[in-house]
N, C-alpha and C positions, 0 to 999 in steps of 0.2 A: 532586681528584676532575673527571673529564671530563665536560663537558654532555653531554647526549645530542644526536644526531646531530640529531634533529627539531625540538629547541628551539634552537640553533646557528641551522639553516638559516631559522628562523621570518621569513617578511619583515616590514621596518619600514616601508615607505612602501606605498601602495597600489598604487604600478606593480609592484610586485615580487610581488605576490597572483598566486598561479597562477588561472586560469579566472576565473568569476563575471564574465565581462564584459557581460552583460546589468545586473548592479547597478554596476561599477565602472567601465566605459568613460567616457571624459569626455563629459561632458555627462550622463550616467546618473543618477538623482534620488539613490541614495545616496551616490556619490560627491560631488554638490555639496552635500550635508546634511554630510558629514563633513569638507570642504575649508573649510566655512563656520562650522565649530567648533560644530556644534549640540549641543544639550543634550536633544534630544528622546527620547522612550522608545522603544524598538525590541524586538522579537522577532524574533532570526536561526533559520529554519528550514530545517534539510537535515540530510543523512546526515553522517555523521563524515568528519574530515579534509578538510573544502571549504571552510576559512579564517575561521569564524565565530570562535573566538578570537582569531585574529589580528587580524582588522578589528577587533574589540572592543579591541583594546589600543592599535589605530592610534587610534581613536576616543578613547579615555580620555588619550593625550599630548597631545590638542587640547583639552582642557577643562583648566580649573583649579580640578577637584573632585578631591576625596581618593578613591582608587581602592580600591576595596574588591570583593575575588573570593570567593564562594562556590560549593559545587558541591552542588546540590539532594539529590546521592544520600549525602551525608554530614551536610549543615547541617541544625540544628534550628532550632526556633522562638527558642529562647534566641540562637542564634548573629545571626538576624535583627535580634532588638531590641539586641543589642550594636552591631550596625551604626548601626541610627537614634539610640542613645543618644548616637553621635558628631557628629549632625547639629547645627550649629549651634554647635559648642563650637570649641575651638583646635585640635581635632585634624582638622576639616573645616570652617573659616570660609566656605568657598566653596560649601559644602554635598559631597553622595556622590554619586559613580558607582558604584553596583554592577554588577557583573558577575555575572548567575546563571548559571551553567550547568546543562545538565541539569531546567530547571524544570519539566517535565511531573513530577517527584516529589518536587513540592511539594504539599502538601494544600490544600485550599481556606483554610482559615484562616490557614496561613503567607503565601500568595499576598495574603490581603485585608489583612495587617498591613502591606502595602507601600503602600494605595492613599493612606491620607491624605498621606503626604509626597510621592507622585508628583504628587498634586494640587496641592500648595502650591510642587512647583519646588524644592523640599530636597532630593530624591533624584532621581537619573535611572538609569533600569532598562534595563542591555543585558543580555536573557534570551539563552540560547542552547537549541535542544531539536530533537531528533532526529524528533519524533513531530509529529503535525499540531497546531498549537497551540489550534487554532478547537475539537478534542474536548479538550484537555487542560488549556488555560490558562483561569482563570475570566475570565467575561465581560467583567466592570467592569475587569480590568487589561487586557483587549485592548482594550477602547474608550478606554483612555489611552495605547494605543501604536500603533506600525505596526509589520508584520509583512514580512519581506523573506526570499523563498523562495530557500535556494543550491543550486545545482544538482551533481549529480556531474561531477567534473573529466575531460575527455575524455583519452584516450592521449597526443594531441598537444601538449593544454597541459600535461599533467603531466611528460612528458619531459624538458624545459629543468631543471624541479626535481630530477628524477633526476640528470641530468647533474651538475648542480650539488652534489647530494650526494657523487656519486663521486668529485669533482675535492675536497672536502674531505678525505675517507677517504683520497685520494693524498695529501694535505700531511701527514695526520696519520701516515701507516704509516709504522715504522720501516725498510721494505723499500720498492722500487719495485712499484709495484700497477698492474696491468693487468688488462682486462675485455676478453670476447669482444666482437666486432664485432655489433650488433643489443641488445646487454644493456638498454641503458636504453630502450630502446620496450618490450621485451619485461617490462621489471618495472613501467613504467608502463600497459600494457596489465593486467597481472595484477593491479594494485591495486583495480580496481573503481571507480575516480573517487574515491579514499580517499589523497590527496598525502601522509598521515602514515605510511598503510601503507605506501606505497612507500619511503619515506624510512627508513621503520626496517627494512625489506628489505635496503638497502643497506648498513646498519649491520652487520646480523648477517652478511650476505655477506661485508664486509670483513673481520669478525672471524673467518670461517671459511675466508678463502681460502687455498687450496692453494700450498706454496711450490716454485717451479720452476726450479734454475739462478739461485739468489740474487734471484726475484722473486716476489712476490705474484701469484697469478693468479684472476680470477673466471668461472665459465665460466657457460652459457646454461641446461646442466643442472643447476647448482647452484641457479640463480634458480628454475627450473621446480618443486625440490623446494621451496624455501621459500617461493614462493608460492602452492603445491599449495590449489586451490579458495578461493583469497582472493578472487578477482573477484568472486563472489557476492554481493551483500549482502541478507541475510534476518534477521528477527529474527521470531521466532515471535510472535504475537500483535499484531505493529507494523505501521507505515504499510507497510513494504515487503511483508509479507506479505500483505496484502490489496490492495495494487497488482497483484502477481504473481500472486493468486486474479481479480482484475477481467481481466487481462489475457489469462488463459487463458480464462475463460467469453466475452469480447469476442470472440478469435480462434475458439471454436469456433462461435459465433453468425455470425463473419464469414466462416466456411468457407473458412478460412486454415490447412492441416493442419501446415504449416512453423512456424507460430507458436506452433500448440499443442503442438506436440510442444516447442518451446523452452521454454516456460514450465513444461511439465508436467517438463522435465528438472529448471529450477531449482528445483524441487518435491523432487525426486527425491535431488539433489546435499544437500540441505538436511536430508534424512531425513525430509521430509513427507510422510506418507501420506495422513492423515486430509483434511487441506485439499483436496487434488486430487480424491480420491474424491467429496467433497461436491459439488464444482464440476460433475464430469462426473456424476453423478447427476441434478442439476439442470439441468443442459443438454439430457438425456435428453428432458424434460417439457417445459421452457421453450423451447428453440430447435428441436426436432425434431417432437416431440409428436406428431399426428395425420399429419403427413407421412410418418412411420417410424414406427408404434406399437411394432415390435417391440425397437424402438433400447434401451427402458426395460428389457427381460427381457437384451438381450446385453450393455449397459454394467454392469446388478446382477452377472451373472455374472462381468464382468471385476473388479470392483471386489472380490467376494468372495475369487475364486481371488487377487488381489494382496494382500487382507489374510491368507489363508493363508501365501501364500507368503513373504511378507516382501522385505525388500531382498535383493541386488540385483534376483532375480529377477521382484520385482512390478512392473517396469519394462514387462515385454511385456504384460500384458495391459492395463494401464493406457496404454501407446502406442496398443495396439489399438481401445481403447475412444475416446480422442482423436481417432486418423484416421477410425474411422467416426462418429462424432458432426461432426466438420468436414465430411467428404464426404458426409454425408447430405443429402436436402431438408430442407427448413427450412417450418415453420409455427410461429406463435406463435396460432392460434386458441384453444389452449385458455387460455392466459394471459391473452387478451382476455375470452373468454367467464367465466372464474370471478372475474375482476377486475370486471367489469360485473354478475355476480350479486350478490358480497359489497356493492359500491356500494350496491346497492338495499337490501341487509339493513340495512346500518348507517344506511342513511339511514330507516330504520323502513317502507320499503314492501314488506311482507312479506302483511299477511291472512291468514285464516284458510285451513288445508288444507281441499281441495273435500271432500265429503261421499264421493264415491268413491272417496278415497284415504286416509280415516281407517282407524285401527286397528279390526277387526271386534271387536266386542262385545256384550253383551246391555243392550241399553237398557233400562230400567225405569220412565224417567220418563216415558211415553206419548208420546215423541218418536217419528217415524219412525226404525225399526232396521234398513232397506234402504238399503244402500250404494248399488246401482245401479252398481258398478263392471263393467264389461266386461272381462272377461280376453282381452288381446290373442292369447295361444295358440289360442284357440277362433274365431279369424277367420283368411279367407285371406292369406297373407303374413305371419301372426303380426302385424298390426297394425289396430289399428281406431279410429275419428275420437272422441277422449276428451279432455275438460279436465283437464290436470293442474297447470298454476300457478292459484295462489288468483286469486278475481276481479279483486281488485285489481290484478293482475300480466297479468290477459289479455290474450294477442296480443305479450306482449313478447319480444325476439330477442336472447338472449345470445350465443349460439354462432354464428360465422358460416364458412362452407366456406372453406379456405385454398384458393389456386389451384393446390396441386401434384397429382399423379396419383392418388395415395390417398383424399385426400379427396375430389376431384373424381368419382372412382370412387363413393364412399358416397354422394355428393349425387344423381347419374344416377339409382342405385339407387330410394333413396325418392323422388325426386321423379317416378319411373313408379309408383312403388307407392301412393304417395299423390296422385295424381293431379295433378301440378305445385303442389300445396299450398306447397312451400318455396318 
């Protein structure tokens, strides 16, 4: 049975690993640790297809410990106990090196079962995860490990691996195999930083290559069909989703309509309408706020329209909302104001509601039942000087006028009416 191409092409040395120069360049910490034959516990964090498993295999070859592999998606607590049972026996006289893939799927009890043996050095753990380990890995286990972050591989770094895969397929092929110029870079670009995905695409394209005049030929059109939508990394509820949501929000806040449309498009391509709608609605108040108060109503209308239309038509009102928010004047005076007010409330700085603001009711206790409330609409300009904050907070300022045209106009209006009290 023929080995999968992705397995056959897997690097055997650090110099063959694609990408991750920040970790594996000469002199880099991880490279020095591996070359010294370290037995340190490590957590490899990053997207799929970026070399985590490959490097774990290279580490294993440099140790004298028995190598065990578990995948947390299928492994049970009994599997962990079986590995630990071999520690110190003839099966693992030098100890155990456990490579635990997708550790985020292990629950707390399963992760805790490893701690005692990590502590005494009989078990060395190399765990990999595609999710942020500081959210998903038990803190006691993290404290005994070093986290290394792997990054998506650039097209330029991935292309040599694609060419190597094409040449292997060329040697395997029963007929002469050829491909269109620029195919390798196209596949490397479409893989979205996942080298395994790129190699799998090569294998699939080779199997589906068209026979022409006694030769097999792979076209760029075929590659485009195989890699359609594959460049996007998105996992609903995972790190990628939150990263894109954060990038969308910050692009809106940073007044960059092009970046906002880009991150919105990534949500739309993934079929996720809910997440960008929430971000757009939030930005209307958080980042635009009083600089353009009508933004809330417009964005809400765009979101409602998008949810009624569904994809693909939903892209239009959402794009309209994104461009509006990105190009609108900005103010965070609402955020600052409510933030300071809630901080006082949480700290217990409240006090009694002033008598004139309390709910009107018949007081039969003998106390003064007159509120002495002054009704603003009964006075010129619909305003009258009156205390509204509790005595404990009298004179406190939560809201500060923004520098934008809208808030400055409102400030000027009230300064004139209140006689420069503001």
